[in-house]
C-alpha positions in Angstrom: 0.0 -0.3 0.0 1.6 3.3 -0.9 1.8 6.3 1.1 -1.2 8.0 -0.3 -3.5 5.1 0.0 -2.4 5.0 3.9 -3.4 8.9 4.0 -6.5 8.4 2.6 -7.5 5.6 5.6 -5.9 7.2 8.3 -8.2 10.7 7.1 -11.3 8.3 6.8 -10.5 6.6 9.8 -10.4 10.1 12.0 -13.6 11.1 10.3 -15.6 7.7 11.9 -13.8 7.9 14.9 -14.4 11.7 15.3 -18.1 11.3 14.2 -18.5 8.0 16.6 -17.3 9.9 19.7 -19.3 12.9 18.8 -22.4 11.0 18.6 -21.6 9.0 21.8 -21.1 5.7 20.2 -17.6 6.0 22.1 -17.6 7.7 25.6 -15.4 8.7 28.0 -16.6 6.2 30.6 -16.1 3.5 28.4 -13.3 4.3 26.1 -12.2 3.0 22.5 -11.4 -0.3 21.8 -8.1 -1.1 21.5 -5.6 -0.6 18.9 -6.0 -4.1 17.4 -9.8 -4.3 17.9 -9.6 -0.9 15.2 -7.4 -2.1 13.0 -9.9 -5.5 12.6 -13.1 -3.2 12.8 -12.3 -1.0 10.1 -10.1 -2.9 8.1 -7.0 -0.7 8.4 -3.4 -0.8 9.5 -2.0 -0.5 12.7 0.5 2.8 11.1 -3.2 4.0 10.2 -4.7 3.4 13.3 -1.9 4.6 15.7 -1.8 7.7 13.1 -5.9 8.3 13.4 -5.6 8.2 17.2 -2.5 11.0 17.2 -4.4 12.8 15.0 -8.0 12.9 17.3 -5.3 13.4 20.5 -4.1 16.8 18.4 -7.8 18.0 18.8 -8.0 17.1 22.5 -10.7 14.1 21.7 -8.5 11.1 22.8 -5.5 10.2 25.0 -3.5 7.2 24.7 -1.3 6.3 27.7 0.7 3.4 28.6 -1.6 0.9 30.6 -4.8 3.2 30.4 -5.1 2.7 26.6 -7.0 4.9 24.5 -9.6 7.1 26.3 -12.5 9.6 24.8 -11.7 13.0 26.7 -14.3 14.7 28.1 -15.9 17.4 25.8 -14.9 20.2 27.3 -11.2 19.2 26.3 -12.4 19.0 22.4 -10.6 21.6 20.5 -13.7 23.4 19.3 -11.7 25.9 17.0 -10.7 22.7 14.6 -13.3 22.9 12.1 -13.2 19.4 11.9 -14.2 18.7 15.4 -16.7 21.7 15.1 -17.9 20.3 12.0 -18.8 16.5 13.2 -20.8 18.2 16.1 -22.9 20.4 13.4 -23.5 17.8 11.3 -25.2 15.8 14.2 -27.6 17.8 16.5 -26.1 20.7 17.8 -27.9 21.6 21.2 -29.4 25.0 21.5 -26.7 25.8 24.6 -23.6 25.1 21.9 -25.4 27.5 19.5 -25.8 29.9 22.1 -22.5 29.9 22.9 -21.0 30.5 19.8 -23.7 33.4 19.1 -22.0 34.8 22.7 -18.2 33.9 21.4 -19.3 36.2 17.8 -20.9 38.8 20.3 -17.4 39.4 21.4 -15.4 39.3 17.9 -17.8 40.3 15.4 -18.6 44.1 16.6 -15.0 45.1 17.0 -14.3 43.2 13.9 -16.7 45.8 11.9 -15.1 48.4 14.2 -11.2 47.9 12.7 -12.8 47.1 9.0 -14.3 51.0 9.5 -11.2 52.4 11.2 -9.4 50.2 8.4 -10.7 51.6 5.5 -8.9 49.0 3.0 -10.9 49.6 -0.2 -10.2 46.6 -1.7 -11.7 44.6 1.5 -14.7 46.7 2.0 -15.5 46.3 -1.9 -15.4 42.5 -0.8 -17.9 43.3 1.7 -20.0 44.9 -0.8 -19.8 42.2 -3.4 -21.2 39.9 -0.4 -23.9 42.2 0.4 -24.8 42.4 -3.2 -25.1 38.7 -3.7 -27.4 38.8 -0.8 -29.6 40.4 -2.3 -29.1 38.7 -5.6 -30.2 35.5 -3.6 -33.3 37.3 -2.4 -34.2 37.2 -5.9 -32.8 33.7 -6.0 -29.7 34.3 -7.9 -27.7 33.4 -5.3 -27.3 31.2 -2.2 -28.6 33.2 0.6 -26.9 31.3 3.1 -23.3 31.4 1.5 -23.6 35.3 0.5 -24.6 35.7 4.6 -21.2 33.7 5.6 -19.3 35.3 2.9 -20.5 38.9 4.4 -19.1 38.3 7.8 -16.0 36.7 6.8 -15.3 39.2 4.5 -15.4 41.9 7.6 -13.1 39.6 9.3 -10.9 39.9 6.3 -11.2 43.8 6.4 -9.9 43.9 9.7 -6.3 43.2 8.6 -5.7 41.9 11.9 -3.6 38.3 11.8 -6.0 37.1 14.7 -9.4 37.6 13.4 -8.5 36.8 10.2 -7.3 33.3 11.6 -10.8 33.0 12.9 -12.9 32.7 9.2 -12.9 29.0 8.8 -13.9 28.5 12.4 -16.5 31.4 11.8 -17.9 30.0 8.8 -18.3 26.4 9.8 -20.2 27.1 12.6 -22.6 29.9 10.8 -23.7 27.5 8.4 -25.3 25.7 11.1 -26.5 29.0 13.5 -28.0 30.8 10.5 -30.0 28.2 9.1 -31.1 27.6 12.8 -32.1 31.5 13.6 -33.6 31.7 9.9 -36.0 28.9 10.5 -37.3 30.4 14.0 -37.5 33.9 12.5 -39.3 32.5 9.3 -37.4 35.4 7.6 -34.1 34.9 5.2 -31.3 37.2 5.3 -31.6 40.3 7.3 -30.5 42.1 3.9 -31.0 45.6 5.2 -29.6 45.2 8.4 -26.2 43.8 7.3 -26.8 46.7 4.5 -26.9 49.4 7.2 -23.4 47.7 8.7 -21.6 47.5 5.2 -22.8 51.6 4.7 -21.3 52.2 8.1 -18.2 50.5 7.4 -17.6 52.0 4.0 -18.5 55.3 5.7 -15.8 55.0 8.5 -17.9 55.3 11.0 -16.3 53.1 13.6 -18.7 53.2 16.8 -21.8 52.7 14.3 -20.4 49.5 12.8 -19.4 47.8 16.1 -23.4 48.8 17.5 -25.2 47.3 14.3 -23.3 44.3 14.4 -23.5 43.7 18.1 -27.4 44.7 17.6 -28.0 41.9 15.1 -26.2 39.3 17.2 -28.1 40.6 20.4 -31.3 39.9 18.0 -30.1 36.2 17.1 -29.0 35.6 20.7 -32.4 36.6 21.8 -34.0 34.1 19.7 -31.9 31.3 20.7 -32.7 32.2 24.4 -36.5 31.9 23.8 -35.9 28.7 22.6 -34.1 27.5 25.5 -36.4 29.0 27.7 -39.6 27.0 26.0 -37.2 23.8 26.2 -37.1 24.6 29.9 -41.1 24.9 30.1 -41.6 21.7 28.4 -39.4 19.9 30.6 -41.3 21.1 33.6 -44.8 20.5 32.5 
């Protein structure tokens, strides 16, 4: 078997095990089967299995120690900033509390990103925000995918900060937005909020830092209120 095939099998095993851990097939209480059992179960070599375990260990999902075997780590240890880990969680059934946690994180990041984008006044990158906004408008007429346009809008603002740390968050934010926006739009029964995004863009293009930050905080606050209302409904149902 050549190196490429080994890498492909390793990646597939990482995906299969990661997804299974997220779904609760393997738990921290029970741990994983032995290395030999994994090889047999997934029809892969020991080298591919060991590499997969190493990769999941680096993601905070597993630990492997002598005489302790391969153990599943508690969810608090998982690297949620790893887009694969986040994708496995969001592909399953993300909890409302997880979506709320994500929105709370966005509320601490994106208003400041809008502020910085307005302050930097990078014409090319602000043009990218405008293009994403135009795609949102086209999506309302059925000419573009609204979710993709919405995500592109928020990612373009992160890029326009010219701050390396904000820019590094693009993949993480984009991955989680794909579920978060779809969920909040379903609750509202409305797509997009084009007008609100337009006001954010206008304030950034005008270099109005404070307004850009405030408007971004407002739109995130509204989404957070929607999630909180759904959590309250769940609590009410459980108490009935």
